[in-house]
N, C-alpha and C positions, 0 to 999 in steps of 0.2 A: 433767618432768611438765608437761603442757599441759592446762589446764582450759578447757573450753568455757564460753561465757557462760551457757548453761542450767544447767551444773553449779554455777557461782558463784551463780546465782539460787536454786537448790535448797538449797545449803549455807547461804546467808544466811537463807533461810526457816526451815530447821531450827534455826538458832542464834537465831532471832527477832531478826535484825539487818537493817538495810538493807544492800544490796550496797555502797553508797558508804561506809557506816560501817565495814564489814568490810574493804574495800580500804584505806581510810584508816588503820585500826589496823594492818593488815598492813604497810603501807608505813612507818608510824611505827616499828614493832618492828624491821623490817629496817634502817632508817636508824640507829636507836639502837645496834644491834649493830655496824654498820659504823663508827659513830662511836667506839665503845669500842675497836675494833681499830686505828683510826687513832691515837687518843690513846695507845694502848700503844706503837705504833711511834714516835710523837713523843717520848714519855717516854724510850724507849731511847736515841735519838740525843741528846736534850738531856742526859741523865745521862752519857753517854759523854764529852761535851765540856764538861760543867759550864756549860751555857748555858740560858737560858730563852726564847730567840727566835732567829730567823734573823738579826736585826740584831746580836745578841750574838755569834753564830757569825762573822759577817762582821767584826766588831770584832777577834776573835782573829786573823784574817788580817792586818788592818791593823797590829796591834801585834807581829806576827811570832811569836805564841804557838803557832801550828800551821802546818804546811806545806800549802799549797793543793793541791799535786799528789797528796797522799794522801787528801784529805778532801773535795774539791769535789763528788763524787757524793753524799755524805751531806748536804752543804749543800743541794744541789738537791732531794734526796729530802725533807728537812725542809721546805723551802719548798713543795714540792708537797703534802705531807701537811697542812701548816697551811692551805693554800688549800682542800683538800678538806674539812677539818674546818669551816672557816668556811662553806662552801657548804651542807654538810649541816645545820649549826646553823641557817642561814637558813631552810631548807625545814622543819625541825622546828618552828620558831616559827610557821609558817603552818598546821600540821596541828592 
């Protein structure tokens, strides 16, 4: 769905909102939804390995509690998800 600027202006007028407010609230809602999805994925990985952070995950490797060859992709995924979570939270604080 592609909205033209004139359609956004008309919608904002009908809702008695400024276009900027409408776009800001839309972005905020979208990012909050993405954040929930990311937090769910983070929770799944953390629960699977009984860790609360990437650092704890790495500590399991150092202590020989888990085998790196079978889990390194999930460590990378957790690290990436935590980065995305932090970035989205930064943006949400500015909205």
